[in-house]
C-alpha positions in Angstrom: 2.2 36.7 -21.9 1.3 36.2 -25.5 3.9 38.7 -26.9 6.9 38.6 -24.5 9.0 35.9 -23.0 9.2 37.4 -19.5 5.6 37.9 -18.6 3.8 35.5 -16.2 0.3 34.2 -16.9 -1.7 34.4 -13.7 -4.9 32.4 -13.4 -7.2 32.4 -10.4 -10.4 30.4 -10.8 -12.6 27.4 -10.2 -12.7 24.0 -12.0 -15.8 21.8 -12.0 -15.8 18.6 -13.9 -18.0 15.5 -14.2 -15.0 13.4 -15.3 -11.2 13.9 -15.4 -9.3 11.3 -17.3 -5.6 11.7 -16.4 -4.6 9.0 -18.9 -5.5 11.3 -21.7 -4.4 14.5 -20.0 -0.9 13.0 -19.3 -0.6 11.5 -22.8 -1.6 7.9 -22.0 -4.5 7.7 -24.4 -7.3 5.3 -23.6 -5.3 2.3 -22.5 -5.8 2.7 -18.7 -4.5 -0.7 -17.9 -1.3 -0.7 -20.0 1.7 -0.6 -17.7 4.0 0.2 -20.6 2.2 3.4 -21.5 4.4 6.5 -21.6 3.1 9.4 -19.5 4.7 12.9 -19.3 4.3 15.7 -16.8 5.6 19.1 -17.6 4.8 22.2 -15.6 5.0 25.5 -17.4 7.7 27.9 -16.2 5.7 31.1 -16.9 2.4 30.0 -15.2 1.1 31.1 -11.8 -2.1 29.2 -11.1 -4.6 29.0 -8.2 -7.6 26.7 -8.7 -10.4 25.5 -6.5 -11.5 22.1 -7.7 -14.7 20.1 -7.6 -14.4 17.0 -9.7 -17.1 14.3 -9.7 -14.8 11.5 -11.0 -11.1 11.1 -11.5 -9.4 8.1 -13.3 -5.7 7.2 -13.8 -4.8 3.7 -14.9 -6.6 1.4 -12.4 -7.1 4.2 -9.9 -10.6 5.8 -9.6 -11.8 8.4 -7.2 -15.1 10.4 -6.7 -16.0 13.7 -5.1 -12.5 15.2 -5.5 -12.1 18.6 -3.9 -9.2 20.9 -2.9 -7.0 23.7 -4.1 -4.3 23.4 -6.7 -1.5 26.0 -7.0 1.3 26.1 -9.6 4.2 28.5 -9.4 7.9 28.3 -10.1 7.4 24.9 -11.9 6.0 23.3 -8.7 2.4 22.1 -8.1 0.9 22.3 -4.6 -2.3 20.4 -3.7 -3.8 21.5 -0.4 -6.9 20.4 1.6 -7.4 17.5 -0.9 -10.3 15.2 -0.2 -11.8 12.3 -2.2 -13.7 9.0 -1.9 -11.9 5.9 -3.2 -11.8 2.2 -2.6 -15.0 2.5 -0.4 -13.2 4.9 2.0 -12.0 8.5 2.1 -8.6 10.0 1.7 -7.5 13.5 2.7 -4.2 15.3 2.7 -1.8 17.5 0.8 1.1 17.0 -1.6 3.7 18.7 -3.8 5.2 18.0 -7.2 8.4 19.9 -7.7 9.4 19.9 -11.4 12.0 22.7 -11.1 14.8 20.2 -12.0 15.4 19.7 -15.7 15.3 15.9 -15.5 13.4 14.8 -12.4 10.3 15.3 -10.2 10.2 15.3 -6.5 6.7 14.1 -5.4 5.8 14.1 -1.7 2.6 14.0 0.3 1.0 13.6 3.7 -2.3 11.8 3.7 -4.9 10.2 6.0 -6.6 7.0 4.8 -9.9 6.2 6.4 -11.9 2.9 6.0 -10.4 1.9 2.7 -10.9 -1.6 1.3 -7.4 -2.9 1.3 -8.0 -5.4 -1.5 -9.1 -2.6 -3.8 -6.1 -0.5 -2.6 -3.6 -3.2 -3.7 -5.5 -3.7 -7.0 -5.9 0.0 -8.0 -2.2 0.7 -7.1 -1.2 -2.3 -9.2 0.2 -4.2 -6.2 2.7 -1.5 -5.7 5.0 -2.4 -8.5 5.3 -6.2 -7.9 5.4 -8.1 -11.2 2.2 -9.8 -12.1 2.3 -13.5 -11.1 5.2 -13.0 -8.7 3.5 -11.0 -5.9 4.3 -12.2 -2.4 1.4 -10.2 -1.1 -1.1 -8.6 -3.4 -4.8 -8.0 -3.9 -5.5 -11.7 -4.1 -3.8 -12.3 -0.7 -5.2 -9.7 1.6 -8.6 -8.2 2.6 -9.8 -5.9 5.4 -10.5 -2.3 6.2 -7.5 0.0 6.3 -6.9 3.2 8.3 -3.5 4.9 8.0 -1.5 8.1 8.3 1.1 8.1 5.5 4.1 10.3 4.8 5.6 9.7 1.3 8.4 11.2 -0.8 10.0 10.0 -4.0 11.9 11.0 -7.1 10.5 10.4 -10.6 11.7 11.2 -14.2 9.6 13.4 -16.5 7.8 10.4 -17.9 6.6 9.4 -14.5 8.9 6.4 -14.0 9.8 6.2 -10.3 13.4 5.9 -9.0 13.0 3.0 -6.6 16.2 3.8 -4.7 14.7 7.2 -3.8 11.3 6.2 -2.3 10.7 6.9 1.3 7.4 6.0 3.1 6.4 5.9 6.7 2.9 4.6 7.5 1.1 4.2 10.8 -1.5 1.5 9.9 -4.3 -0.5 11.4 -6.4 -3.2 9.6 -9.8 -4.3 10.9 -11.7 -7.5 9.9 -8.6 -8.7 8.0 -7.8 -11.9 6.2 -4.6 -13.3 4.7 -5.2 -15.8 1.9 -2.6 -18.1 0.4 0.2 -16.0 2.0 3.2 -18.2 1.2 5.6 -17.2 4.0 3.0 -18.5 6.6 3.3 -22.0 5.1 6.5 -22.4 7.0 4.2 -23.1 10.0 2.6 -26.1 8.3 4.8 -28.4 10.4 2.6 -27.4 13.4 -0.7 -26.1 11.9 -2.8 -27.7 9.1 -2.3 -26.2 5.7 -6.0 -25.7 5.3 -6.0 -23.3 8.3 -3.0 -21.4 7.1 -4.5 -20.8 3.7 -7.1 -18.4 5.1 -6.1 -16.7 8.3 -8.7 -14.2 9.7 -7.9 -11.6 12.4 -10.0 -8.9 14.1 -7.3 -6.2 14.1 -3.7 -5.5 13.3 -1.6 -2.4 14.0 2.0 -1.6 12.9 4.3 1.1 11.6 5.6 0.3 8.1 8.7 2.0 6.7 10.0 1.9 3.2 13.6 3.1 2.3 16.5 1.9 0.1 14.0 -0.4 -1.8 13.2 -2.3 1.4 9.9 -2.6 3.3 10.6 -2.8 7.0 8.0 -4.2 9.4 8.7 -4.0 13.1 7.3 -6.7 15.4 3.5 -6.9 15.5 1.0 -9.3 17.1 -1.5 -11.2 15.0 -4.3 -12.8 16.9 -5.9 -15.0 14.2 -8.3 -17.8 13.6 -5.4 -20.2 13.0 -2.8 -19.2 15.7 -1.7 -16.2 17.7 1.8 -15.1 16.6 4.3 -12.3 16.4 5.6 -11.3 13.0 8.4 -9.0 11.9 10.8 -8.8 8.9 11.8 -7.1 5.7 10.7 -7.4 2.1 12.7 -5.8 -0.7 11.6 -4.7 -4.2 13.3 -7.7 -5.7 10.8 -9.9 -3.8 13.5 -11.1 -1.4 11.8 -11.7 2.0 13.1 -12.2 5.5 10.1 -12.7 7.8 10.3 -13.9 11.4 7.4 -15.6 13.2 7.2 -16.3 16.9 4.5 -18.8 18.1 3.8 -19.9 21.7 5.0 -23.5 22.2 2.1 -24.0 24.8 -0.4 -23.0 22.1 1.1 -25.4 19.6 0.9 -28.2 22.2 -2.7 -27.3 23.0 -3.6 -27.3 19.3 -1.9 -30.7 18.9 -3.8 -32.1 21.8 -7.1 -30.8 20.6 -6.7 -32.2 17.1 -5.5 -35.6 18.3 -8.4 -36.8 20.4 -7.9 -40.5 19.7 -4.2 -40.4 20.8 -5.2 -38.3 23.8 -7.9 -40.8 24.9 -5.6 -43.8 24.6 -2.2 -42.6 25.5 -2.5 -39.1 27.0 -1.3 -36.0 25.1 0.9 -36.7 22.2 3.5 -34.0 21.5 5.0 -33.7 18.0 8.5 -35.4 18.2 10.1 -32.3 16.8 8.8 -30.3 19.7 9.8 -32.9 22.3 13.4 -32.6 21.3 13.7 -28.8 21.4 15.9 -27.7 24.3 13.1 -25.4 25.6 10.3 -28.0 25.2 9.8 -28.3 28.9 
């Protein structure tokens, strides 16, 4: 390998580390929170590598993980991570993934993973609110909390400096959230005509399940039921990477009437149940 250009370097070994700082390894220096830092990933063409890993702590930008184990293989300018397991964001993540760097100008990154009992607030924070510009997030770490379980399939194209091609991201996630809360979630404020703003500012729910798909720069959410502290409703819609949202909410008219009656005791006692004039004039109000 040292004296010819044709020979492969083959390595079979074990790696144990107390701390792996990917910011330094990938050329990011010590500024782990700097979104403008330039990273670079190059896989050697003449390297064949098989490593068993046991790493106590891993850090990359905001992301941190403990007890990282698994096997790493590099061959033909592709990296394969198998039987990966680590603790992060108060939960555990297992799975496998591939980084194919055989193209001269791009990387194909794909993975299948299982997320168990992860704190969803920390997930949004450590993944930098999934690319939403700071201060313009429709939903971010300040808006959502709960315990996340999910099976995720992910594939995407990146350049050699680890900038993602947003048009070539595909994700399918089967998710469930327990003990959840939506805080200051602006799209729900459209219901303030019927429900007090104070209730809409912090909506708690016991559980939520759905299948989320991301493709062509659009997050697609099929219809799901949310049984919450404020109101039971159905929600569906889309949310694109430019922060254009199209959410649809379905709320039971009977429930809105019951809530109006409950919060208008004086009117109920003197005049019977008072229905919001807007509701009375709907064609399906009866």
